[in-house]
N, CA, C and O atoms as CSV, one atom per row, in Angstrom:
chain,resi,resn,atom,element,x,y,z
A,1,MET,N,N,0.743,-0.982,-0.169
A,1,MET,CA,C,-0.200,0.197,0.033
A,1,MET,C,C,0.529,0.956,-0.163
A,1,MET,O,O,1.737,0.733,-0.088
A,2,ILE,N,N,-0.027,2.212,-0.509
A,2,ILE,CA,C,1.294,3.449,-0.947
A,2,ILE,C,C,0.538,4.341,-0.174
A,2,ILE,O,O,-0.650,4.474,-0.469
A,3,VAL,N,N,1.098,5.097,0.940
A,3,VAL,CA,C,0.570,6.024,1.266
A,3,VAL,C,C,1.291,7.408,0.985
A,3,VAL,O,O,2.482,7.623,1.211
A,4,ARG,N,N,0.390,8.304,0.463
A,4,ARG,CA,C,0.668,9.914,-0.344
A,4,ARG,C,C,0.684,10.739,0.716
A,4,ARG,O,O,0.013,10.291,1.646
A,5,ARG,N,N,1.275,11.938,0.962
A,5,ARG,CA,C,0.645,13.126,1.867
A,5,ARG,C,C,-0.254,13.821,1.025
A,5,ARG,O,O,-0.450,13.489,-0.144
A,6,LEU,N,N,-0.772,14.719,1.550
A,6,LEU,CA,C,-1.605,15.495,0.618
A,6,LEU,C,C,-0.902,16.976,0.893
A,6,LEU,O,O,-0.474,17.490,1.927
A,7,PRO,N,N,-0.976,17.480,-0.612
A,7,PRO,CA,C,-0.115,18.723,-0.664
A,7,PRO,C,C,-0.778,19.991,0.055
A,7,PRO,O,O,-1.939,20.362,-0.118
A,8,LEU,N,N,-0.015,20.473,0.731
A,8,LEU,CA,C,-0.277,21.637,1.234
A,8,LEU,C,C,-1.972,22.325,1.428
A,8,LEU,O,O,-2.772,22.217,2.358
A,9,LEU,N,N,-2.070,23.164,-0.111
A,9,LEU,CA,C,-3.096,23.999,-0.333
A,9,LEU,C,C,-4.078,22.722,-0.048
A,9,LEU,O,O,-5.009,22.883,0.740
A,10,ILE,N,N,-3.911,21.656,-0.581
A,10,ILE,CA,C,-5.440,20.746,-0.313
A,10,ILE,C,C,-5.600,20.544,1.240
A,10,ILE,O,O,-6.687,20.638,1.810
A,11,ARG,N,N,-4.557,20.292,1.789
A,11,ARG,CA,C,-4.770,20.172,3.611
A,11,ARG,C,C,-5.730,21.839,3.901
A,11,ARG,O,O,-6.740,22.141,4.537
A,12,ALA,N,N,-4.833,22.517,3.118
A,12,ALA,CA,C,-5.866,23.891,3.904
A,12,ALA,C,C,-7.074,23.770,3.420
A,12,ALA,O,O,-8.065,23.836,4.147
A,13,ALA,N,N,-7.121,23.621,2.413
A,13,ALA,CA,C,-8.794,23.891,1.705
A,13,ALA,C,C,-9.611,22.858,2.603
A,13,ALA,O,O,-10.755,23.179,2.925
A,14,TRP,N,N,-9.008,21.441,3.094
A,14,TRP,CA,C,-9.635,20.573,3.495
A,14,TRP,C,C,-9.789,21.145,5.334
A,14,TRP,O,O,-10.225,20.374,6.189
A,15,GLN,N,N,-9.469,22.185,5.570
A,15,GLN,CA,C,-9.468,22.735,7.347
A,15,GLN,C,C,-10.722,23.701,6.886
A,15,GLN,O,O,-11.833,23.255,7.175
A,16,VAL,N,N,-10.682,24.961,6.210
A,16,VAL,CA,C,-11.079,25.863,5.813
A,16,VAL,C,C,-12.775,25.355,5.751
A,16,VAL,O,O,-13.593,26.178,6.164
A,17,LEU,N,N,-13.396,23.730,5.133
A,17,LEU,CA,C,-14.056,23.359,4.691
A,17,LEU,C,C,-14.730,22.963,6.561
A,17,LEU,O,O,-15.791,23.195,7.140
A,18,GLU,N,N,-13.252,22.191,7.003
A,18,GLU,CA,C,-14.306,21.819,8.213
A,18,GLU,C,C,-14.556,22.976,9.380
A,18,GLU,O,O,-15.380,22.950,10.295
A,19,TRP,N,N,-13.955,23.606,9.179
A,19,TRP,CA,C,-13.754,24.717,10.030
A,19,TRP,C,C,-15.394,25.317,9.715
A,19,TRP,O,O,-16.141,25.204,10.686
A,20,HIS,N,N,-16.019,25.946,8.441
A,20,HIS,CA,C,-17.184,26.236,8.275
A,20,HIS,C,C,-18.096,24.869,7.780
A,20,HIS,O,O,-18.863,24.632,6.847
A,21,ARG,N,N,-17.795,24.445,8.440
A,21,ARG,CA,C,-19.061,23.365,8.558
A,21,ARG,C,C,-19.760,23.150,9.870
A,21,ARG,O,O,-20.880,22.686,10.080
A,22,HIS,N,N,-18.622,23.700,10.912
A,22,HIS,CA,C,-19.160,23.769,12.261
A,22,HIS,C,C,-19.912,25.055,12.820
A,22,HIS,O,O,-20.875,25.201,13.573
A,23,ARG,N,N,-18.922,26.077,12.019
A,23,ARG,CA,C,-19.302,27.532,12.179
A,23,ARG,C,C,-19.068,28.313,11.332
A,23,ARG,O,O,-18.448,27.898,10.353
A,24,ARG,N,N,-19.512,29.866,11.392
A,24,ARG,CA,C,-19.543,30.432,10.219
A,24,ARG,C,C,-19.174,31.642,10.679
A,24,ARG,O,O,-19.510,32.139,11.754
A,25,CYS,N,N,-18.034,32.411,9.323
A,25,CYS,CA,C,-16.818,33.492,9.887
A,25,CYS,C,C,-17.886,34.681,10.015
A,25,CYS,O,O,-19.053,34.574,10.391
A,26,SER,N,N,-17.106,36.015,9.549
A,26,SER,CA,C,-18.075,37.014,9.340
A,26,SER,C,C,-18.201,37.397,7.937
A,26,SER,O,O,-19.058,38.179,7.525
A,27,ALA,N,N,-17.369,36.855,7.256
A,27,ALA,CA,C,-17.284,37.148,5.612
A,27,ALA,C,C,-18.566,36.090,5.163
A,27,ALA,O,O,-19.083,36.377,4.083
A,28,CYS,N,N,-19.076,35.012,5.814
A,28,CYS,CA,C,-19.948,34.422,5.113
A,28,CYS,C,C,-21.372,35.178,5.349
A,28,CYS,O,O,-21.668,35.833,6.348
A,29,CYS,N,N,-22.303,34.905,4.041
A,29,CYS,CA,C,-23.460,35.377,3.823
A,29,CYS,C,C,-24.563,34.919,4.529
A,29,CYS,O,O,-24.070,33.980,5.153
A,30,PRO,N,N,-25.612,34.965,4.805
A,30,PRO,CA,C,-26.856,34.860,5.336
A,30,PRO,C,C,-27.043,33.424,5.028
A,30,PRO,O,O,-26.954,32.459,5.788
A,31,GLY,N,N,-27.401,33.486,3.400
A,31,GLY,CA,C,-28.081,32.478,2.637
A,31,GLY,C,C,-26.733,31.542,1.888
A,31,GLY,O,O,-26.944,30.551,1.189
A,32,GLY,N,N,-25.615,31.981,2.137
A,32,GLY,CA,C,-24.585,31.062,1.567
A,32,GLY,C,C,-23.087,30.900,2.367
A,32,GLY,O,O,-22.899,30.953,3.583
A,33,TRP,N,N,-22.501,30.774,1.737
A,33,TRP,CA,C,-20.865,30.839,2.247
A,33,TRP,C,C,-20.021,31.630,1.671
A,33,TRP,O,O,-20.318,32.218,0.631
A,34,CYS,N,N,-18.715,31.774,2.329
A,34,CYS,CA,C,-17.882,32.552,1.920
A,34,CYS,C,C,-17.136,32.478,0.956
A,34,CYS,O,O,-16.974,31.342,0.511
A,35,PRO,N,N,-16.346,33.718,0.213
A,35,PRO,CA,C,-15.496,33.147,-0.879
A,35,PRO,C,C,-14.133,32.271,-0.569
A,35,PRO,O,O,-13.414,31.979,-1.524
A,36,LEU,N,N,-13.774,31.851,0.768
A,36,LEU,CA,C,-12.917,31.101,1.034
A,36,LEU,C,C,-13.873,29.698,1.110
A,36,LEU,O,O,-12.987,28.875,1.338
A,37,VAL,N,N,-14.873,29.084,1.070
A,37,VAL,CA,C,-15.111,28.109,0.756
A,37,VAL,C,C,-15.305,27.526,-0.523
A,37,VAL,O,O,-15.091,26.413,-1.005
A,38,ARG,N,N,-15.842,28.761,-0.996
A,38,ARG,CA,C,-16.115,28.396,-2.765
A,38,ARG,C,C,-15.298,28.024,-3.095
A,38,ARG,O,O,-15.424,27.022,-3.799
A,39,ALA,N,N,-13.600,28.656,-2.780
A,39,ALA,CA,C,-12.142,28.934,-3.412
A,39,ALA,C,C,-11.692,27.138,-2.780
A,39,ALA,O,O,-10.943,26.339,-3.342
A,40,ALA,N,N,-12.135,27.029,-2.018
A,40,ALA,CA,C,-11.410,25.970,-1.253
A,40,ALA,C,C,-12.610,24.165,-1.915
A,40,ALA,O,O,-12.221,22.999,-1.847
A,41,ARG,N,N,-13.623,24.530,-2.315
A,41,ARG,CA,C,-14.118,23.906,-2.679
A,41,ARG,C,C,-13.656,23.268,-4.360
A,41,ARG,O,O,-13.458,22.152,-4.840
A,42,THR,N,N,-13.632,24.805,-4.903
A,42,THR,CA,C,-13.170,24.915,-6.198
A,42,THR,C,C,-11.643,23.883,-6.325
A,42,THR,O,O,-11.560,22.953,-7.128
A,43,ARG,N,N,-10.680,24.224,-5.502
A,43,ARG,CA,C,-9.525,23.433,-5.117
A,43,ARG,C,C,-9.276,21.925,-5.077
A,43,ARG,O,O,-8.432,21.263,-5.681
A,44,ILE,N,N,-10.439,21.465,-4.016
A,44,ILE,CA,C,-10.204,20.448,-3.709
A,44,ILE,C,C,-10.585,19.063,-5.133
A,44,ILE,O,O,-10.064,17.988,-5.428
A,45,THR,N,N,-11.924,19.998,-5.759
A,45,THR,CA,C,-12.319,19.448,-6.652
A,45,THR,C,C,-11.161,19.121,-8.119
A,45,THR,O,O,-10.854,18.036,-8.614
A,46,ALA,N,N,-10.748,20.451,-8.487
A,46,ALA,CA,C,-9.754,20.050,-9.223
A,46,ALA,C,C,-8.729,18.887,-9.094
A,46,ALA,O,O,-8.407,17.915,-9.777
A,47,TRP,N,N,-8.284,19.552,-7.645
A,47,TRP,CA,C,-7.257,18.011,-7.219
A,47,TRP,C,C,-7.929,16.671,-7.504
A,47,TRP,O,O,-7.414,15.784,-8.184
A,48,ARG,N,N,-9.044,16.610,-6.962
A,48,ARG,CA,C,-9.618,15.194,-7.083
A,48,ARG,C,C,-9.554,14.851,-9.058
A,48,ARG,O,O,-9.089,13.785,-9.462
A,49,ARG,N,N,-9.913,15.575,-9.720
A,49,ARG,CA,C,-10.033,15.777,-11.369
A,49,ARG,C,C,-8.429,15.450,-11.720
A,49,ARG,O,O,-8.037,14.302,-11.931
A,50,PHE,N,N,-7.671,16.475,-11.747
A,50,PHE,CA,C,-6.405,15.996,-12.131
A,50,PHE,C,C,-5.211,16.072,-11.660
A,50,PHE,O,O,-4.145,16.334,-12.218
A,51,GLY,N,N,-5.552,15.738,-10.224
A,51,GLY,CA,C,-4.566,15.371,-9.373
A,51,GLY,C,C,-3.582,13.881,-9.905
A,51,GLY,O,O,-3.743,13.327,-10.993
A,52,PRO,N,N,-2.685,13.495,-8.957
A,52,PRO,CA,C,-1.503,12.363,-9.099
A,52,PRO,C,C,-2.723,11.112,-8.809
A,52,PRO,O,O,-3.545,11.057,-7.895
A,53,ARG,N,N,-2.495,10.176,-9.931
A,53,ARG,CA,C,-3.387,8.677,-9.707
A,53,ARG,C,C,-2.564,7.922,-8.974
A,53,ARG,O,O,-2.902,6.787,-8.639
């Protein structure tokens, strides 16, 4: 079994999503999320799609 470490930006994106899962920051809209969450989701999606196999 090969264990790969996640890149720093992907780990940071997961931390942003985990933090926002339980609480909101001052930049979050009442009906949605802040730009940090959108950027984190986009980064993780792109990494999953085009990342190493």
